[in-house]
Every structure is written in C-alpha cells, then in structure tokens.
C-alpha positions as CSV (number, residue, x, y, z in Angstrom):
1,X,-29.0,69.3,-30.0
2,X,-30.1,71.4,-33.2
3,X,-29.1,68.7,-35.3
4,X,-31.4,66.2,-33.4
5,X,-34.2,68.7,-33.4
6,X,-33.9,69.2,-37.0
7,X,-34.2,65.5,-37.8
8,X,-37.3,65.3,-35.7
9,X,-39.5,66.9,-38.4
10,X,-37.3,67.2,-41.7
11,X,-38.4,63.8,-42.9
12,X,-42.1,64.7,-43.0
13,X,-41.4,68.1,-44.4
14,X,-39.7,66.1,-47.3
15,X,-42.8,64.2,-48.1
16,X,-44.7,66.8,-50.1
17,X,-44.8,65.9,-53.7
18,X,-41.4,66.9,-55.5
19,X,-39.8,67.7,-52.5
20,X,-36.9,66.2,-50.5
21,X,-35.0,67.8,-47.3
22,X,-31.5,67.0,-46.7
23,X,-29.9,67.9,-43.3
24,X,-26.4,68.9,-43.9
25,X,-24.5,69.5,-40.5
26,X,-21.9,72.4,-40.9
27,X,-20.3,72.5,-37.4
28,X,-17.5,74.6,-36.4
29,X,-17.1,78.3,-35.0
30,X,-20.1,78.1,-32.9
31,X,-22.4,77.3,-35.9
32,X,-21.2,80.5,-37.7
33,X,-19.6,78.6,-40.7
34,X,-22.8,77.0,-41.7
35,X,-24.7,80.2,-41.0
36,X,-22.2,82.1,-43.4
37,X,-23.0,79.6,-46.0
38,X,-26.8,80.2,-45.8
39,X,-26.4,84.0,-45.7
40,X,-24.7,83.8,-49.2
41,X,-27.0,81.2,-50.6
42,X,-29.3,81.9,-53.4
43,X,-32.8,83.2,-51.9
44,X,-34.8,80.5,-53.7
45,X,-35.9,78.7,-50.7
46,X,-33.7,75.7,-51.4
47,X,-31.1,76.6,-48.9
48,X,-32.2,77.3,-45.2
49,X,-30.9,77.5,-41.8
50,X,-32.0,75.5,-39.0
51,X,-30.7,77.3,-35.9
52,X,-31.6,78.2,-32.3
53,X,-31.2,81.6,-30.0
54,X,-27.5,81.0,-30.3
55,X,-27.9,82.5,-33.7
56,X,-28.6,86.0,-32.1
57,X,-26.0,85.5,-29.2
58,X,-23.4,85.2,-31.9
59,X,-24.2,88.5,-33.2
60,X,-22.8,90.0,-30.0
61,X,-20.4,87.2,-28.8
62,X,-18.2,87.5,-32.1
63,X,-16.0,90.4,-32.8
64,X,-16.3,90.0,-36.5
65,X,-18.9,87.9,-38.5
66,X,-19.3,87.4,-42.2
67,X,-22.8,88.3,-42.1
68,X,-25.5,90.2,-40.0
69,X,-27.7,87.9,-37.9
70,X,-30.8,90.1,-38.3
71,X,-30.3,91.9,-41.8
72,X,-29.1,89.0,-43.9
73,X,-31.8,86.4,-42.8
74,X,-35.6,86.3,-43.0
75,X,-37.5,84.2,-40.2
76,X,-39.2,81.2,-41.8
77,X,-40.7,79.2,-39.2
78,X,-40.3,78.4,-35.6
79,X,-40.3,74.8,-34.5
80,X,-40.5,74.9,-30.7
81,X,-38.9,76.6,-27.5
82,X,-37.0,75.0,-24.6
83,X,-35.6,76.1,-21.5
84,X,-32.6,75.0,-19.2
85,X,-32.2,73.5,-15.9
86,X,-30.4,75.0,-12.9
87,X,-28.7,72.0,-11.3
88,X,-26.6,71.8,-8.0
89,X,-24.4,69.1,-6.7
90,X,-26.0,67.5,-3.7
91,X,-23.3,68.9,-1.1
92,X,-24.3,72.3,-1.9
93,X,-26.5,73.5,1.0
94,X,-29.5,74.7,-0.8
95,X,-32.9,73.2,-1.8
96,X,-34.1,76.0,-3.5
97,X,-33.2,79.0,-5.7
98,X,-33.6,81.5,-2.9
99,X,-31.4,79.5,-0.6
100,X,-28.6,79.1,-3.2
101,X,-28.5,82.8,-3.7
102,X,-28.6,83.6,-0.1
103,X,-25.7,81.2,0.6
104,X,-23.9,82.6,-2.5
105,X,-24.3,86.2,-1.3
106,X,-23.0,85.2,2.2
107,X,-20.2,83.2,0.6
108,X,-18.8,85.2,-2.2
109,X,-16.6,83.2,-4.6
110,X,-17.0,80.1,-2.9
111,X,-19.4,78.4,-5.5
112,X,-18.3,77.7,-9.0
113,X,-20.1,76.4,-12.1
114,X,-19.1,74.6,-15.0
115,X,-20.1,75.3,-18.6
116,X,-19.6,74.0,-22.3
117,X,-17.1,76.9,-22.7
118,X,-16.9,80.8,-22.8
119,X,-19.9,82.1,-24.5
120,X,-22.0,78.9,-24.5
121,X,-25.5,79.1,-23.3
122,X,-24.6,77.4,-20.3
123,X,-22.1,80.2,-19.5
124,X,-24.3,83.2,-20.6
125,X,-27.3,81.9,-18.8
126,X,-25.5,81.6,-15.5
127,X,-23.4,84.7,-16.0
128,X,-26.9,86.6,-16.4
129,X,-28.3,84.7,-13.3
130,X,-25.1,86.0,-11.3
131,X,-25.5,89.5,-12.8
132,X,-29.2,89.8,-11.9
133,X,-28.7,88.3,-8.3
134,X,-25.5,90.3,-7.6
135,X,-23.8,87.1,-6.4
136,X,-20.1,86.1,-7.1
137,X,-19.8,82.6,-8.7
138,X,-16.6,81.4,-10.3
139,X,-16.6,80.0,-13.8
140,X,-15.1,76.8,-14.8
141,X,-15.2,76.5,-18.8
142,X,-15.1,72.9,-20.0
143,X,-14.6,71.3,-23.5
144,X,-18.4,70.3,-23.7
145,X,-21.6,69.9,-21.9
146,X,-20.8,66.2,-21.1
147,X,-17.6,67.0,-19.2
148,X,-19.3,70.1,-17.6
149,X,-22.3,67.8,-16.3
150,X,-20.0,64.9,-15.1
151,X,-18.0,67.6,-12.8
152,X,-21.1,68.5,-11.0
153,X,-22.7,65.0,-10.8
154,X,-19.2,63.8,-9.5
155,X,-19.2,66.8,-6.8
156,X,-16.0,68.2,-8.0
157,X,-18.1,71.2,-9.3
158,X,-21.1,73.0,-7.6
159,X,-23.6,74.3,-10.2
160,X,-24.4,74.0,-13.8
161,X,-27.4,75.1,-16.2
162,X,-27.9,72.3,-18.4
163,X,-30.4,71.9,-21.5
164,X,-32.9,69.3,-21.6
165,X,-31.6,66.0,-19.7
166,X,-34.6,65.4,-17.5
167,X,-32.7,62.3,-16.3
168,X,-31.0,64.4,-13.9
169,X,-34.3,65.1,-12.1
170,X,-33.9,61.5,-10.6
171,X,-30.2,61.7,-10.2
172,X,-29.4,61.5,-6.4
173,X,-26.0,63.1,-6.6
174,X,-27.6,66.4,-7.7
175,X,-30.3,68.6,-7.0
176,X,-32.7,70.3,-9.6
177,X,-33.4,73.8,-8.1
178,X,-35.4,75.6,-10.9
179,X,-35.9,76.1,-14.9
180,X,-34.7,78.9,-16.7
181,X,-38.1,79.5,-18.6
182,X,-40.8,81.7,-17.4
183,X,-43.3,78.7,-17.4
184,X,-43.1,75.3,-15.7
185,X,-42.5,72.3,-18.0
186,X,-45.1,69.8,-18.6
187,X,-42.6,67.0,-18.3
188,X,-41.4,68.4,-14.8
189,X,-44.5,70.0,-13.4
190,X,-43.4,70.0,-9.6
191,X,-39.9,71.9,-10.6
192,X,-40.4,75.7,-10.2
193,X,-38.9,78.4,-12.4
194,X,-36.1,80.4,-11.3
195,X,-38.3,83.5,-11.6
196,X,-40.9,82.3,-9.3
197,X,-38.5,80.6,-6.8
198,X,-35.9,83.3,-5.9
199,X,-35.1,85.5,-8.7
200,X,-38.2,87.6,-10.2
201,X,-37.9,88.2,-13.8
202,X,-35.1,85.9,-14.7
203,X,-35.6,84.4,-18.0
204,X,-33.4,82.4,-20.4
205,X,-34.7,80.2,-22.9
206,X,-34.1,79.1,-26.6
207,X,-35.9,78.9,-29.9
208,X,-35.4,76.6,-32.7
209,X,-36.5,77.6,-36.2
210,X,-35.7,77.9,-39.8
211,X,-34.3,81.1,-41.5
212,X,-33.7,81.9,-44.9
213,X,-31.5,84.3,-47.0
214,X,-33.0,87.9,-46.6
215,X,-34.1,88.3,-50.2
216,X,-35.9,85.1,-50.2
217,X,-39.5,85.9,-51.9
218,X,-42.1,86.3,-49.2
219,X,-44.6,83.7,-51.1
220,X,-42.0,81.1,-50.7
221,X,-41.4,82.1,-47.0
222,X,-45.1,81.9,-46.3
223,X,-45.3,78.3,-48.1
224,X,-42.7,77.0,-45.9
225,X,-44.1,78.6,-43.0
226,X,-47.5,77.1,-43.5
227,X,-45.8,73.4,-44.1
228,X,-43.9,73.6,-40.8
229,X,-46.7,75.1,-38.7
230,X,-49.0,72.4,-39.9
231,X,-46.3,69.5,-39.0
232,X,-45.8,71.0,-35.5
233,X,-49.2,70.5,-34.6
234,X,-49.1,66.5,-35.6
235,X,-49.0,64.4,-32.4
236,X,-46.0,62.4,-33.9
237,X,-43.8,65.5,-34.1
238,X,-45.1,66.9,-30.7
239,X,-44.0,63.6,-29.1
240,X,-40.6,63.9,-30.9
241,X,-40.2,67.3,-29.7
242,X,-41.1,66.6,-26.3
243,X,-38.4,64.2,-26.0
244,X,-36.0,66.9,-26.5
245,X,-37.9,69.1,-23.9
246,X,-39.3,71.2,-26.7
247,X,-42.7,72.6,-26.7
248,X,-44.0,73.5,-30.1
249,X,-44.6,77.0,-31.1
250,X,-46.4,78.4,-34.1
251,X,-45.3,81.8,-35.3
252,X,-45.9,83.8,-38.4
253,X,-42.8,84.9,-40.5
254,X,-43.5,88.5,-39.4
255,X,-43.7,87.5,-35.7
256,X,-40.7,85.3,-36.1
257,X,-38.7,88.4,-37.4
258,X,-39.8,90.4,-34.5
259,X,-38.6,87.4,-32.2
260,X,-35.2,87.6,-33.9
261,X,-35.0,91.3,-33.3
262,X,-36.0,91.3,-29.5
263,X,-33.9,88.3,-29.0
264,X,-30.8,90.0,-30.4
265,X,-31.2,92.8,-28.2
266,X,-31.9,90.9,-25.0
267,X,-28.7,88.7,-25.7
268,X,-26.6,91.7,-26.3
269,X,-27.3,92.6,-23.0
270,X,-26.6,89.3,-21.6
271,X,-23.2,89.1,-23.5
272,X,-22.2,92.4,-22.0
273,X,-22.9,91.2,-18.6
274,X,-21.0,88.2,-19.0
275,X,-18.1,89.8,-20.3
276,X,-17.7,87.1,-23.0
277,X,-16.1,87.9,-26.3
278,X,-14.6,85.6,-29.2
279,X,-12.2,87.4,-31.5
C-alpha cells in the first residue's frame, strides 16, 4: 500500500522545473532494508523515504536495527492518514463491537483472528484491542493480507482488522463492525468507530509521509514540505488518496517530528502488549 500511495502524488511532485522523482521500491524485512539505505544517504534532499506508521512500529518490534527511527530521520511532509476496519465473518454472533466483546468475554479463546503475520499492523491492532478490552482471542498469522482476508470471508476464521478495502462493506459473507480511527470515514459515514461503539479510547491508525536523513538542511526540508502540502490540497490528489481510504493531512516539519515521537511512544506500548518481537 505504501508504494501505491507514493505513486499517487510523486508524478506531480516531479513537475517543478529541474525536478524529477523516481520511486524505488526497496522491499524486505518489513521495510527496514530501504529505510536503512535512506538513513545513510547524503543529507541533500535527493534521497527521501516514503513510509508509514510501520516506521515507528519497527523501532520496538525489531531487536536490532541499523538505524534509529527517530534520531536518524527528519520529518519532511505528511501526505495523509488512514484507519483500518474491524471485520467479522457473518457466522460470528455479533453486529456491534460491544456485542463482539461481550461474546468474546463469555467465550474466552473461542474466537480467532487472521493477520498478515507477526508484528504486522493487522496483528498489533487486534492485539491492542484484545489487551484494552481484556478478551482472549487466538492469533492465526498468515503469509499476507490477501490470504488472511480470504480466511475470514470464507468463514474459516472469525475476525480481521483490514486496511482500506471498502468493498468489504458490501460483502454479504462478512460484517463490518467498526473503524479503528477516532473519526468516521467520509467514504463509510454510517460505520461507527470502535471507540464509539464498544471500546472507548481505542485508536489505531497510520500516517503516510516523507522522511529525510536527519542532517538534511532545514531550508531543503521546508521547500519540499511546502511543495507536498500544496499538492495534497489539489482535488486530483485528494481523489487519488480517497481511493486508498486516505484523508489528506497538512503538517509542518516540526509538527511531523512531534508526531513521529508520540507515535513511537504509543507503538512501543502496543508492541509490548502484543508480545511480538522480530530477532
């Protein structure tokens, strides 16, 4: 999804005179391989990292990283934010989050949930929900989100927290119970948040944005920030982001740095609750 979001605005970002933008997908090890490359890149504004909240999650999830997710990076610009959807297979006897939690408490260990793997956002978000509510859910890690979602749609598994995918709101074999964000989505105005429908205070969302090596001059950071902030106000970019269930967000570099620090602290607690660790 990070690659798709990146390509939703980089063409326009590269239209300034003398500017071109190349998106290079450095996959592997939960994104830490590409992140390490940018951490060690020349701080000249030519090499940036487009990433998401997984950047701060990895700081607590991985036992060792070749970089520090906070000290080695400068926040440049946020593009948008997005939440996730809590989905239940239709045989699960719950139509609201409150009903789901009541059933899970009455039947500890009976419900399971699929994820894209240990330490993934789909895992941590559900582990956080279980920890906050005090319910016992069985984790079933899969090899990817597609396989995990299919298990719930087919009825072989009970629950999943899924990114985007508003098509599941119309899928009769599943039931969309709530959103992980604190606010309802414009694309699904009738779907309540988890916080308002059974677990007050629950929030698990992600941001998407550009980071630069920490020593990048502030004037370069400010220039790129201004260019991105202008783009995410354009109707065409807003439409593209909406297709990925993203809501545009404009932040200054300093505000983005503050978001990184606060998100890192929160995700450290979430990872601890989940018990997830990658050596």
